[in-house]
GUKOLDREN-43272 format. One record per residue (C-alpha): residue number from 1; residue in one letter; x, z, y. Coordinates in nm, 3 decimals, padded with zeros to 5 digits. Last residue first. Layout:
<sites>
dovex:vexse:east:up:north
NUM:a:X:Z:Y
...
</sites>
This chain:
<sites>
dovex:vexse:east:up:north
507:q:11.373:10.982:08.828
506:a:11.224:10.711:08.610
505:a:11.324:10.858:08.273
504:k:10.967:10.975:08.215
503:l:10.845:10.618:08.262
502:f:11.094:10.482:08.008
501:t:11.008:10.750:07.752
500:i:10.636:10.680:07.797
499:l:10.695:10.308:07.740
498:d:10.910:10.368:07.431
497:a:10.646:10.596:07.281
496:l:10.377:10.333:07.339
495:q:10.599:10.068:07.183
494:q:10.653:10.291:06.879
493:l:10.282:10.365:06.847
492:t:10.217:09.992:06.849
491:l:10.080:09.837:07.164
490:q:09.776:09.635:07.274
489:k:09.545:09.925:07.185
488:e:09.743:10.130:07.438
487:l:09.584:09.921:07.712
486:g:09.249:10.074:07.619
485:a:09.125:10.152:07.967
484:p:09.161:09.895:08.242
483:m:09.342:09.992:08.563
482:i:09.081:09.945:08.836
481:s:08.996:10.311:08.775
480:v:08.633:10.410:08.721
479:t:08.460:10.694:08.905
478:g:08.408:10.544:09.248
477:n:08.371:10.730:09.577
476:e:08.094:10.584:09.787
475:l:08.055:10.332:10.067
474:s:07.702:10.220:10.152
473:e:07.533:09.941:10.347
472:i:07.854:09.763:10.447
471:q:07.805:09.441:10.645
470:d:07.897:09.601:10.980
469:r:08.234:09.698:10.834
468:a:08.317:09.335:10.755
467:i:08.421:09.294:10.392
466:t:08.754:09.157:10.268
465:i:08.801:09.114:09.892
464:h:09.157:09.120:09.758
463:k:09.181:09.013:09.394
462:r:09.374:09.213:09.135
461:e:09.105:09.137:08.872
460:t:09.011:09.506:08.869
459:n:08.936:09.494:09.241
458:t:09.142:09.525:09.558
457:i:08.918:09.607:09.854
456:t:08.980:09.503:10.216
455:l:08.767:09.676:10.479
454:q:08.718:09.511:10.815
453:g:08.643:09.642:11.164
452:g:08.999:09.581:11.281
451:h:09.169:09.764:10.998
450:d:09.097:09.936:10.668
449:e:09.340:09.794:10.415
448:r:09.393:09.815:10.039
447:v:09.092:10.029:09.957
446:i:09.065:10.056:09.579
445:g:08.811:09.880:09.361
444:s:08.439:09.817:09.331
443:v:08.231:09.559:09.515
442:i:07.853:09.547:09.473
441:r:07.681:09.262:09.655
440:g:07.326:09.304:09.784
439:d:07.346:09.105:10.109
438:s:07.387:09.423:10.316
437:t:07.690:09.521:10.112
436:e:07.731:09.794:09.852
435:v:08.083:09.935:09.821
434:r:08.211:10.147:09.533
433:v:08.545:10.319:09.581
432:p:08.841:10.388:09.356
431:e:09.102:10.651:09.447
430:y:09.446:10.502:09.506
429:s:09.529:10.690:09.828
428:r:09.586:11.008:09.626
427:v:09.654:10.934:09.260
426:f:09.343:10.937:09.044
425:s:09.240:11.139:08.741
424:a:09.067:11.079:08.407
423:s:08.997:10.715:08.497
422:p:09.326:10.589:08.352
421:y:09.243:10.740:08.011
420:l:09.492:10.621:07.749
419:v:09.766:10.508:07.989
418:s:09.727:10.788:08.245
417:e:09.692:11.037:07.959
416:l:10.027:10.927:07.816
415:l:10.196:10.984:08.151
414:d:10.048:11.332:08.184
413:l:10.163:11.418:07.830
412:e:10.516:11.295:07.907
411:t:10.520:11.519:08.213
410:r:10.470:11.385:08.563
409:i:10.640:11.467:08.895
408:r:11.001:11.364:08.851
407:g:10.925:11.096:08.591
406:i:10.718:10.901:08.846
405:r:11.027:10.822:09.051
404:t:11.001:10.441:09.067
403:l:10.635:10.442:08.961
402:d:10.487:10.309:09.286
401:p:10.110:10.361:09.265
400:g:09.885:10.062:09.189
399:i:09.834:09.735:09.374
398:n:10.192:09.706:09.494
397:g:10.344:09.481:09.231
396:g:10.675:09.485:09.048
395:m:11.044:09.489:09.123
394:y:11.256:09.670:09.381
393:g:11.252:10.002:09.198
392:m:10.960:10.007:08.958
391:a:10.654:09.876:09.138
390:h:10.315:09.885:08.969
389:c:10.041:09.621:08.955
388:a:10.194:09.318:08.783
387:y:10.479:09.529:08.645
386:c:10.247:09.701:08.398
385:s:10.171:09.361:08.243
384:v:10.033:09.498:07.913
383:t:10.127:09.209:07.685
382:e:10.319:09.012:07.948
381:s:10.614:09.246:07.905
380:m:10.790:09.419:08.195
379:f:10.677:09.770:08.100
378:v:10.731:09.695:07.730
377:a:11.087:09.574:07.799
376:q:11.150:09.887:08.004
375:g:11.033:10.092:07.709
374:r:11.279:09.915:07.481
373:r:11.555:10.014:07.719
372:i:11.434:10.373:07.745
371:d:11.392:10.434:07.371
370:g:11.118:10.654:07.231
369:s:11.107:10.911:06.952
368:p:10.791:10.879:06.744
367:l:10.445:10.953:06.887
366:s:10.208:11.139:06.652
365:e:10.192:11.456:06.860
364:f:10.092:11.262:07.170
363:v:09.823:11.066:06.985
362:t:09.663:11.385:06.854
361:r:09.689:11.560:07.191
360:l:09.520:11.271:07.369
359:h:09.246:11.255:07.107
358:e:09.178:11.626:07.151
357:r:09.179:11.590:07.528
356:q:08.936:11.298:07.510
355:v:08.703:11.491:07.282
354:a:08.699:11.787:07.521
353:i:08.642:11.563:07.823
352:d:08.336:11.394:07.678
351:q:08.369:11.065:07.497
350:s:08.141:10.772:07.579
349:a:08.349:10.576:07.828
348:g:08.680:10.647:07.657
347:d:08.541:10.526:07.325
346:s:08.477:10.190:07.490
345:l:08.133:10.053:07.417
344:l:08.112:09.854:07.097
343:a:07.806:10.037:06.967
342:n:07.624:09.935:07.285
341:a:07.675:09.571:07.190
340:a:07.516:09.626:06.848
339:q:07.220:09.792:07.017
338:q:07.185:09.500:07.257
337:v:07.186:09.255:06.968
336:d:06.918:09.457:06.785
335:a:06.707:09.472:07.102
334:p:06.690:09.094:07.148
333:f:06.918:08.914:07.397
332:p:06.911:08.882:07.777
331:a:07.096:09.217:07.825
330:f:07.400:09.104:07.623
329:a:07.640:09.030:07.910
328:e:07.487:09.298:08.133
327:r:07.547:09.571:07.874
326:l:07.906:09.466:07.810
325:t:07.989:09.447:08.179
324:e:07.818:09.782:08.248
323:p:08.025:09.951:07.977
322:p:08.354:09.832:08.132
321:l:08.550:09.641:07.868
320:s:08.891:09.799:07.811
319:a:08.806:09.923:07.463
318:v:08.739:09.562:07.360
317:s:09.104:09.472:07.418
316:p:09.211:09.520:07.054
315:s:08.961:09.245:06.968
314:r:08.821:09.228:06.615
313:r:08.494:09.390:06.717
312:l:08.472:09.133:06.997
311:q:08.469:08.848:06.745
310:e:08.179:09.012:06.563
309:l:07.996:09.049:06.894
308:i:08.042:08.676:06.955
307:e:07.883:08.604:06.617
306:r:07.583:08.819:06.716
305:a:07.549:08.622:07.041
304:r:07.559:08.298:06.840
303:m:07.258:08.413:06.642
302:p:07.081:08.528:06.959
301:d:07.111:08.183:07.124
300:v:07.378:08.096:07.381
299:n:07.316:08.017:07.750
298:r:07.616:08.213:07.885
297:v:07.766:08.442:07.622
296:v:08.104:08.263:07.634
295:v:08.142:08.277:08.013
294:t:08.064:08.646:08.066
293:l:08.302:08.728:07.781
292:v:08.581:08.537:07.955
291:r:08.536:08.736:08.275
290:p:08.537:09.076:08.100
289:l:08.826:08.974:07.868
288:e:09.074:08.873:08.140
287:l:09.231:09.208:08.224
286:p:09.212:09.334:07.865
285:g:09.393:09.035:07.713
284:i:09.220:08.762:07.510
283:t:09.345:08.728:07.151
282:p:09.033:08.864:06.976
281:l:08.815:08.641:07.201
280:r:08.966:08.320:07.066
279:d:08.662:08.227:06.854
278:a:08.451:08.258:07.167
277:l:08.664:07.991:07.335
276:l:08.603:07.751:07.048
275:s:08.228:07.809:07.080
274:r:08.233:07.757:07.457
273:q:08.424:07.433:07.413
272:q:08.178:07.315:07.147
271:e:07.877:07.399:07.363
270:s:08.031:07.204:07.649
269:l:08.178:07.395:07.939
268:k:08.089:07.372:08.308
267:a:08.370:07.557:08.483
266:l:08.304:07.834:08.735
265:a:08.410:08.147:08.543
264:l:08.649:07.940:08.335
263:v:08.865:07.862:08.638
262:d:08.891:08.230:08.729
261:a:08.983:08.321:08.370
260:a:09.268:08.068:08.383
259:l:09.380:08.217:08.714
258:s:09.398:08.563:08.557
257:r:09.601:08.437:08.262
256:v:09.847:08.264:08.496
255:d:09.882:08.575:08.713
254:a:09.951:08.793:08.409
253:p:10.230:08.572:08.278
252:q:10.153:08.393:07.947
251:h:10.232:08.556:07.613
250:p:09.881:08.695:07.579
249:s:09.756:08.334:07.564
248:l:09.490:08.262:07.827
247:s:09.699:07.976:07.966
246:n:09.651:07.780:07.644
245:v:09.275:07.793:07.697
244:i:09.297:07.675:08.057
243:l:09.547:07.397:07.990
242:s:09.338:07.266:07.700
241:y:09.023:07.275:07.914
240:a:09.193:07.074:08.189
239:p:09.303:06.810:07.941
238:g:08.950:06.790:07.791
237:d:08.744:06.757:08.109
236:g:08.412:06.721:07.927
235:e:08.193:06.930:08.151
234:a:08.281:06.919:08.520
233:l:08.519:07.170:08.673
232:g:08.377:07.416:08.924
231:g:08.119:07.375:09.201
230:p:08.386:07.299:09.460
229:v:08.726:07.270:09.288
228:l:08.921:07.579:09.397
227:s:08.987:07.720:09.049
226:f:09.123:07.382:08.936
225:a:09.385:07.391:09.212
224:k:09.486:07.747:09.124
223:l:09.514:07.640:08.761
222:r:09.755:07.360:08.848
221:t:09.965:07.581:09.074
220:s:09.995:07.858:08.814
219:a:10.065:07.614:08.531
218:n:10.366:07.463:08.706
217:f:10.347:07.127:08.883
216:r:10.498:06.815:08.731
215:t:10.205:06.804:08.489
214:n:09.973:06.684:08.766
213:r:09.622:06.733:08.627
212:g:09.541:07.028:08.851
211:v:09.683:06.851:09.155
210:k:09.456:06.551:09.088
209:i:09.159:06.783:09.042
208:l:09.231:06.938:09.381
207:l:09.253:06.595:09.543
206:p:08.928:06.486:09.376
205:a:08.743:06.793:09.514
204:a:08.890:06.804:09.867
203:r:08.702:06.501:10.003
202:n:08.368:06.643:09.895
201:s:08.459:06.978:10.053
200:l:08.557:06.796:10.372
199:p:08.217:06.629:10.393
198:e:08.037:06.955:10.303
197:s:08.217:07.177:10.556
196:l:08.481:07.396:10.397
195:t:08.443:07.760:10.301
194:r:08.743:07.984:10.241
193:g:08.837:08.200:09.943
192:a:09.148:08.000:09.860
191:l:09.233:07.719:10.103
190:a:09.549:07.885:10.239
189:r:09.663:07.974:09.887
188:l:09.617:07.612:09.781
187:i:09.813:07.493:10.084
186:l:10.104:07.724:10.002
185:a:10.117:07.598:09.642
184:v:10.111:07.236:09.762
183:q:10.396:07.308:10.005
182:e:10.615:07.460:09.735
181:a:10.543:07.181:09.486
180:d:10.613:06.893:09.724
179:d:10.472:06.612:09.510
178:g:10.208:06.474:09.744
177:d:09.835:06.438:09.801
176:l:09.782:06.809:09.861
175:g:09.949:06.781:10.202
174:d:09.685:06.536:10.319
173:l:09.423:06.797:10.231
172:l:09.587:07.056:10.455
171:g:09.615:06.814:10.746
170:p:09.250:06.720:10.704
169:v:09.151:07.092:10.706
168:i:09.282:07.210:11.042
167:a:09.037:07.031:11.273
166:d:08.739:07.125:11.055
165:p:08.788:07.495:11.133
164:l:08.828:07.693:10.810
163:e:08.539:07.918:10.719
162:k:08.601:08.274:10.607
161:l:08.883:08.341:10.851
160:s:09.036:08.684:10.789
159:s:09.390:08.550:10.821
158:r:09.663:08.600:10.563
157:e:09.636:08.253:10.408
156:i:09.596:08.086:10.748
155:a:09.910:08.256:10.880
154:q:10.104:08.163:10.567
153:l:09.998:07.800:10.606
152:a:10.100:07.794:10.971
151:l:10.441:07.948:10.900
150:r:10.509:07.704:10.617
149:k:10.400:07.409:10.829
148:g:10.630:07.513:11.111
147:d:10.918:07.559:10.868
146:r:10.868:07.205:10.737
145:d:10.863:07.047:11.083
144:s:10.682:06.713:11.061
143:g:10.368:06.823:11.241
142:n:10.012:06.807:11.113
141:v:10.009:07.166:10.990
140:q:10.198:07.288:11.297
139:q:09.975:07.120:11.554
138:t:09.662:07.221:11.364
137:l:09.792:07.577:11.359
136:l:09.819:07.599:11.737
135:e:09.491:07.422:11.809
134:t:09.300:07.636:11.563
133:f:09.452:07.961:11.689
132:l:09.375:07.870:12.049
131:p:09.018:07.770:11.959
130:h:08.975:08.088:11.750
129:t:09.098:08.309:12.034
128:s:08.766:08.460:12.141
127:e:08.669:08.508:11.777
126:d:08.954:08.755:11.724
125:g:09.043:08.749:11.353
124:a:09.280:08.459:11.411
123:v:09.506:08.685:11.616
122:r:09.561:08.900:11.307
121:a:09.679:08.593:11.118
120:l:09.905:08.509:11.411
119:l:10.075:08.847:11.370
118:e:10.122:08.806:10.994
117:a:10.261:08.454:11.033
116:w:10.493:08.571:11.311
115:a:10.627:08.848:11.086
114:d:10.679:08.604:10.798
113:v:10.867:08.358:11.020
112:s:11.090:08.628:11.173
111:t:11.386:08.607:10.933
110:d:11.397:08.228:10.952
109:t:11.420:08.253:11.329
108:v:11.154:08.170:11.586
107:r:11.357:08.120:11.905
106:q:11.371:07.742:11.876
105:n:11.267:07.692:12.240
104:q:10.940:07.525:12.145
103:w:10.872:07.795:11.888
102:a:10.939:08.085:12.124
101:d:10.721:07.932:12.396
100:q:10.439:07.866:12.151
99:f:10.470:08.218:12.012
98:i:10.451:08.377:12.357
97:a:10.142:08.167:12.438
96:v:09.973:08.276:12.114
95:l:10.060:08.636:12.197
94:q:09.908:08.604:12.545
93:t:09.574:08.487:12.408
92:a:09.564:08.756:12.140
91:w:09.655:09.044:12.369
90:e:09.331:09.234:12.301
89:s:09.443:09.268:11.939
88:h:09.701:09.520:12.055
87:g:09.829:09.725:11.762
86:a:09.999:09.432:11.590
85:a:10.196:09.365:11.909
84:v:10.362:09.708:11.893
83:r:10.468:09.660:11.532
82:f:10.589:09.307:11.608
81:g:10.804:09.429:11.895
80:a:10.948:09.710:11.686
79:d:11.045:09.459:11.416
78:r:11.219:09.245:11.679
77:e:11.414:09.543:11.811
76:a:11.523:09.645:11.461
75:n:11.619:09.289:11.362
74:d:11.825:09.214:11.672
73:s:11.803:08.837:11.736
72:s:11.515:08.904:11.974
71:r:11.224:08.663:12.017
70:l:10.951:08.921:11.959
69:a:11.150:09.172:12.165
68:d:11.176:08.927:12.456
67:a:10.798:08.885:12.472
66:i:10.723:09.256:12.430
65:d:10.700:09.352:12.796
64:l:10.510:09.030:12.873
63:p:10.206:09.169:12.692
62:r:10.205:09.495:12.890
61:i:10.292:09.849:12.774
60:a:10.186:10.145:12.986
59:p:09.961:10.300:12.723
58:p:09.737:10.571:12.875
57:q:09.885:10.795:12.758
56:m:10.236:10.678:12.672
55:q:10.289:10.545:12.319
54:d:10.344:10.178:12.406
53:l:10.583:10.255:12.690
52:a:10.787:10.480:12.460
51:l:10.811:10.214:12.188
50:l:10.939:09.954:12.434
49:g:11.189:10.192:12.594
48:i:11.330:10.286:12.254
47:r:11.362:09.918:12.159
46:r:11.525:09.815:12.487
45:v:11.776:10.100:12.462
44:q:11.861:10.004:12.103
43:a:11.906:09.639:12.198
42:h:12.166:09.731:12.461
41:e:12.196:09.480:12.747
40:s:11.917:09.667:12.924
39:a:11.629:09.475:13.085
38:l:11.361:09.648:12.878
37:a:11.506:09.987:12.971
36:i:11.395:09.937:13.333
35:r:11.041:09.982:13.200
34:t:11.113:10.353:13.161
33:a:11.144:10.409:13.536
32:d:10.818:10.230:13.606
31:a:10.636:10.397:13.318
30:d:10.725:10.755:13.404
29:a:10.530:10.922:13.124
28:l:10.771:11.218:13.101
27:e:10.617:11.300:12.762
26:i:10.666:10.947:12.629
25:l:11.026:10.939:12.750
24:a:11.094:11.270:12.575
23:y:10.935:11.142:12.255
22:t:11.157:10.833:12.255
21:l:11.472:11.040:12.309
20:s:11.375:11.284:12.035
19:h:11.291:11.005:11.789
18:e:11.628:10.841:11.848
17:l:11.803:11.175:11.805
16:v:11.631:11.233:11.469
15:r:11.681:10.875:11.348
14:d:12.056:10.880:11.412
13:c:12.179:10.747:11.740
12:p:12.496:10.560:11.844
11:l:12.517:10.577:12.226
10:k:12.315:10.355:12.461
9:a:12.013:10.582:12.416
8:a:12.195:10.856:12.607
7:d:12.203:10.632:12.913
6:l:11.827:10.579:12.876
5:l:11.772:10.955:12.862
4:w:11.979:11.009:13.175
3:p:11.790:10.733:13.357
2:v:11.459:10.902:13.260
1:a:11.557:11.249:13.378
</sites>
């Protein structure tokens, strides 16, 4: 029966027939007969045979069985090879060898670079292959081939390595001392979130500051460099401070504003700089306000704390502040300051369901007629940055639910509620969680990936935090959405109506 099925696989197949042929091969479980498919001149036959061998019980697939698929010029066959390889971490050593052979023989195509980077990143998570991974990436980082460097940097960025091997780092730092904007940006992403040995960390600091001060790079690259400076920026760095403050403008892209807040969180600010920053609190967006508030209240006296509270009262973003953030920020101050801070707590956090529903109905009934085109402009605007987390068609982020067809399943009232009260209900697979680690950290957000003994959480700041499963003390359902409340305070009623109309039209 197997030869007959493989002959049938040579003919044009729709997805249903293809699935049926694959399933039949799996059920027959004749590995030797099925493996003949891998030598077929038809890419479709090879792909079906490959998938069937992988799904047999027990799996009959072997590392060398996928070597040709990973090097294939047929996109579907190559994708199948990478999917199979991703499920076999025990093949790490063989996969590195397959890559080296493919690279040396120029069989790594432009279209497969990203897939190889992802696969090698998974290989890096296996401690037994760290030396192989280090040697391979060191060769590429220090080599002259631009594509090889790009692949290596992407693999490092996507890997779960917490500490970069010393052998790799010098090549990365050498790349920072240049004007290749694309390469510098890739290197910064590879360095982010990773520990360097003290000597290399000391060498990295001036290079990162140099990148941050280089006006030929865009704001995102410069801020990323500043955010990676070990120990944060020193006090008195006027040009850097100006860039940071200007990057917090609500007219800046969401990623630029977020990076600016990251830099501030570690920077050593003078009293004057902190005071000037506090005066700008009313203009800080809802995604950045929690981090900026933590900075401006640091080491101030009670009088200055009261002045900061006055600035917060003027901020349309204050409703987005999580109650615990506000309480923690003002906990060191006298009781009257704490009471004033409590009075600023988001209405959404203190209202019961009945009050929320009444407010929702009142706002809904007061909305004017909306316009789809204007609503699209609101969705894509930097003011609320919906696009940063949500996809609409082929554009947008993937942190929150895809909204491409949201209008089919949600009423206008539902859509308005999701903007006013994002924690009122959660979309399946986007429910928040609260993780407590063995070292006392609390991480809240949504689960982005649960794979290979690691849990990756995306938090309110749109950062991905990877935690080893054996480091998790408790994992509970959360109650607060990573989408900040109070975004409607950034909009006029007309803009809010336009946004709801645009979302409802997404069919």
